[in-house]
N, C-alpha and C positions, 0 to 999 in steps of 0.2 A: 879699708872701706873704699869702694870705688867712687871716684869723684864724677859728678855729672857736669857736663859743660853746657853753658847756656847758648853760645853763639849759633851753633849749627841749626837748631830748630826754629829760632825766631826770625831769621832772615827771610824764610819763606812766608811768614805771616805778614811781614811788613812790605813785601813786594805787592804788597797789597793796597578892559574899560567899559564895562556894561553895568547898568544900574543894579544895585545889590538887592537881592531878596532877603538876605540876612546879613547883618554887619556886627561882628563880635569885636568889641573894643578891648584890646590889651596893650600894655605899654610896649613900644618898640625901642625905647632907649632906657637903659638901666644903669644906675650908678656903678661905675667900675667895670662895665661890660656892655658891649653893643647888643642891640636887640636881636641880632641873629643867633646869639648863643643859645644852645639848648638849656632847659630849665635849671639843672643843677650846675651848669657852667657859669651861673651868674653869682655875683658877689653876695656873701652871706651877711648876717645881721651884726656880727662882732666887729668893732674897731680892731685894728691890727697894730701890734708893736713889733719891732725888730731890733736885734742886737747881735753882734758877733763876739764869740768867746774863743779863747785859745785852750787847747787840750794837749797834754803831754802823754805820749804813749811810750812807755819805757821798754828798754832792752829789745829793740827791734833789729832783725837781721837786714842788712843792706847788701845788695849785689853791686860790686864794683868791677872794674875791668879785670883786676887781679883775681877777684873772687869768681868771676865768670869762667876764667881759665883754669883755676885750681880747685874750685868748690869751697874754698875757705872764705867765709863771709865775715863782714864786720858787724859789730853790734853797737847800736847807738839809740839815743832817745829820738822819737819822731814827734815833731810839733806841728799840729794841724789847727786850722781855724774852722769853727762851725758857726754858721749863720742860723739864728733862731727867728722864727715868726710865731706869734702867740696872740690869743685874745687879750685886748688891752682896755683900759679905762678910756672911754671916749673923752676927747678934749684934754687929755693929760699933756699933750704937746702938739704944736702946730707943724713941726718939721716933718716933711715926708722924705722917704728914703731915695737916695740916688745910689745905684749900684754900679761901681766903676771897676772894670777889669782890663788889665793890660794884656793884649794878645801878643804872643811872641812866636811868629811863624818862621820856619827855616828859611834863611836867606832874606828876611824882611826886617825892617826896623820895627821895634815894638810900637803898638798904637793902642789907644784906649777905646773901648766901647762902653757905652753908658745905657743903663736901663732906669727909667723912672718908675717908682712904685707908689702905692697908696698907703703902705705901712708907715707908721710914725717911728722915727728913730728914737731909741731910748725911752719909749712910752712906758708908763706904769702898767704892769700886768693886772688883770682882774684878780679879785680875791674871793675866796669862799667857794670856788667851783673846781671841778676836775675834768680834764679833757684827755683823750687818747694822744699818745706820742707817735709821730710819723718821722722816721729817719729817711733822708734822701741822699743818694750817692750818684754822682755824675759819671759821665763817660771819660774815656782816655783823652787827656788834654783839656777837660772841662774845668768848671769852677763852681763854687758853692752858691752863687746868685744867678747862675745861668738859667735856672728855672724859678726865678723869684716870683713869676706870675702864678705858678702852681703853689709855691709855699705860702704866698699871701692869701690866695684863694682858700686853701684848706684852713688857714688860721681864721679867716673870716667866717668859716662855717663850724668852728669849734674844735680845732686841733692845735696842739703845739707841734711845730715842725722844726726839725733840726737838719740842716743841709751841710754835709761835710765838704770841706775843700781839701782834696786828697794831695794836692801839691805835686802832681806828676812832673818828673824832671823834664825840662825842655829838650828839644831835639835839634841838633845842628849837623848831623851826619849819620852814617850807618852805625858806627859804634855806639854813639849816644842813644840812638833809637833802640838798639838792642838792649842796652842796659836799662833805659827808661821803661820799655815795655816789660822786661823781665821783672822789674820791681813792682809794676802794676799787677802782674799775675799773682805775686805774693801778697801785695798790700791790701787789695780791695776788701776781702772778707775780714782780714785782721783789723783794718781800720774800723769797719762797721761794728764788729763785735766789741772791740775795746772802747770805742767812744760810746756805744750804747750802754755798756757796763758802767762807765763813769757817769753818764747822764742819770741813769736809774739810781746809782748810789747817791748822787747829789739830791735826789728827791726826798731821801730819808730824813735829812736835817733841814730842808728848806721850809720856811714859814711864809715867805713872800717871794715875789718875782716869778718868772716863768717856770722855774723848777717846781714851785709849790702847786702849779696848775696840773702837773703831769700825773695821770693815772698809770702807775707802773704795770698794771695788769693788762692794759690794752695798748699794744705796740704794733705799728705797721711799718713796713720797709718798702721803699720805692728805689729802684735802680735802673739806670739807663746804660745800655751798651756794656762797657766793662763794669759799670756799677751794678748792672743786672747780673753779670757773671759773678760778682762777689755776693750779691744778694741771694742768689740761688743756693750758694754754698752756706751762707749764713742761716738760711731757712731750714737747712738740714740735709743737703745733698753733698756728701764728701766728693772731692775731686778724685779722678783716677789719673795715673801718671804713666799710662802706657803709650799715649800718643804725643807727638810734637805739637806745641812747644811745652806741654806740661812735663813731658819726660826729661826735658833739659833744665828744669829748675834744680838747682843744687840740692843735694840730699838733706842738708841741715835745714833748709827752708821747707822742703817737702815734709820733714818730720814736724816742724812747727805747725804747718797747715793741718797735718793729720791729727795732731794732738788737740788743736782748738776745734776741729770739726767732729769730735766724738759725740757732741751733743749740739742740737740746734740752738740758735739764739732764741730768746723768748718772743718770737714773732707770731702774731695772730692773723696777719694778713700780709700778702706779698704782691706787689705790683712791679712788673718788669716791662720796660720799654726797650724793644729791639735788643734783647740780651745776647751778648757774645758767648760763645762756647758750645753751641749745639751743632755747628757746621761740621761735616764729616772730616775735613782736613785739619781741624783744630778742636776736636771734641774733648771737652773737659770732664764729662761725666759718662757713666754707663746708665742705661735705662733702669737698671736695678737700683742704683744710687739715687736717681731722680725720684723713684717711687717712695723714698723715705721722707719726702716732704709731706707734711700733713696740714699745714696752714693753707687756707684757700688762696688761689692765685688768679690774678688778672694780668694777662700777657697782652701787650699792645705792639703791633708791628705794621710796617708797610709790606705789601705783597711783592714789591720789586726791590726789597732790601738786598743789595749786593755786597754789603759789608759783613753781615752775619748770616747771609744765605737763608732767605725766608723759606724756600721750598724744602730744603734738606736740613736746615738748622732749626729755625724757629718752630716750624710745624712739628718737627721731631721732638723738641722740648715739650710742646703742648701735649703731644700724644703720649709721652713717656711719664708725665706727672700723674701716674695712675693711683697714687696714694691719697689724692685729694680732689676736691671739686675745683675746676678751673674754667675760666672764660678766656677767649682770645678775640680781641677787637682788632680788625684788620682794616687798614686804609688802602683801598685799591689804587694802584699806580704810584704809591708813595715809596720812597727809598728809606734811608736810614734816619734822616733828621726829622723825626716826627714829634719831637718834644723840645721845648726851649723857647726863650723869650722871642718876641717878634722884633728883632734888632733892626734899627735903621742902618742900612748899608750904603755908604757913600759911593758915588760913581767911580771914585778912583781907588776903591779897595782892591787889594789883590784878589784874584779869583779864588785862591786857596782859602781866603777868609770867607768869601761867599759860600764856597762849597762846604765849609765847616759849619756854617750857621744856618743855611737855608735849605728848604726842601724844594726840589725842582718843579713839582706839580701842584701841591697843596699850599694854600696861604698859611703862614705861621699862626696868624691870629685865629683862623678857623680851626686849625689843629688844636691849639691851646684850649679853645672854648669846649671842644668835644672831649678832649682829655680831662679837663676839669669836671665835666659833667659825669663821665663814667667813673673816674677815680673817686669822686665824692660819693656817688651811689654805692660803689663797692665798699669803701671804708665805713660809711654810715651803717651799712648792713652788717659787715663782719666785725667791726670794732665797737659800734654803738648799739648793735642789736636792733636796728630799725628794719624790721622785716619787710615793710612796705617798699623799701628801696630795691628789693630784689626784682620788682617789676621793671625797673629801668634796664636791667641786665638780661632778664628772661624775655627777650624780644620775640615777637610773633613770627618773624621771618629771618632766616640767616642772612639773606641779602636785603639790605635796607631799601634798595630800589623797588623791591617787590611788596613793600608795605602798601596797604590799601586804606584810603581815607576819602570816601566819596563825598562830594558836595553838590548842592543844587546849582542850577544854571545862574551864573552871575554872582554866586555867593562869595562874599569877601570875608576872610578870616582875620586879616590884619595881625598876623603873628601869633594866633592862638596856638597853644601847645597841646600836643596829644596827651590825653588823660585817660580816665577809666572808660569813657564813652567811645574812644577810638582804639579799640582793642586789637585791630589789625595793623596798627602803625606803631613805630618805635616810640615809646613813651618819652615825653619831654621835648620832642622835636616839633618844629613847625611843619605843616603839610608841605611836601615836596622838598624839604630841607634835610631829611634823613636820606642821604644819597652818597654812593661811593664807599659804603661801609659793609663790613660783615661782622657777625658775632657768632662765634663757635663756643659750644658748651659741652663739657663732659663731667661726669660725677666720679667719685672715687670708685676704683675697680674697673672703669672703662679705659 
């Protein structure tokens, strides 16, 4: 059997004031969210609990230096941590979560970054109710609480959220970068599928705790960047191995991916932020394989994304998902970092840390509020069957700047949100605040 070598293909990837005539009073400050957030980006009614659990994934192929050269891979158990957020009993604990992650950048000493949440650590889960499960998968080099804002938000609105810590190997040189990224190519969809299987299996015997809250028939999957790459495969689009770097994955790992991709995971809604794998120079799918996805898709991207190539990559993915209804939310002038906590960045941080965490044009807190709004609308519609939430996605203008909301001379709206009476404006946004966005829509067959 011909051995495939990993090194050659991946190097290229890594080179990489008038008196008011009307005054509508609405709150401008909301618990858990600033008043500028659109309607569904505001914290929900449920108290939130959080806990981290460990999962063991057996008999996983690992690419080592020797394996990359020979194609002979090692097999070992893979141990990953998963952070859960879930609807909790109010007042069951006073302790709120602090999410600490140690960043380890090439050539830099490790340093901690901390996010403060409003979830309660080790809180008691609600009882007697069922909620959809949402699995989250981070990008290359990310971690499971990097999007704790989104996890907490969805839990506050009636979801059990499970965020995987994929444990990507750190990088300290060219060789370690090649091996680390090669394993990511293999691991993402395998991690998602195997952990989802274990979570759903645990629901069968659970009578209390977060597992007992999960409705195994309503599952959503959210992936960012390489997490989106894995999520697209998990939702039913098998990889193709004709292009680099996919062609350089050792054959035994290709066979494992092909076997697990014969059937889609039980996903009923897919959200991808800036997914990797559509760009022509690193294309992981054919259009034919992408058309095999039948779960509805919400794709979110910046139109200046130079990591995954918005023009030739992300737009191609959206156009090729012809087997399903899909929406594409676009942040104009944004690059790749369109999701993630609004981390406080110290003045002496290395710029590589700033570049990894921050978006150059959009404020992180603004991005998060808008993401929370649209992801909530999409999942409420597709997982909970709340048909009225479709109105938040079926916007009246592709370009948010062209929305129309006339007011009288001197009329003060004080944060009023567009509703059924403002049908020419993006629903749930304040007047003038739906700006810099686009929403594209296509149905199955288009």
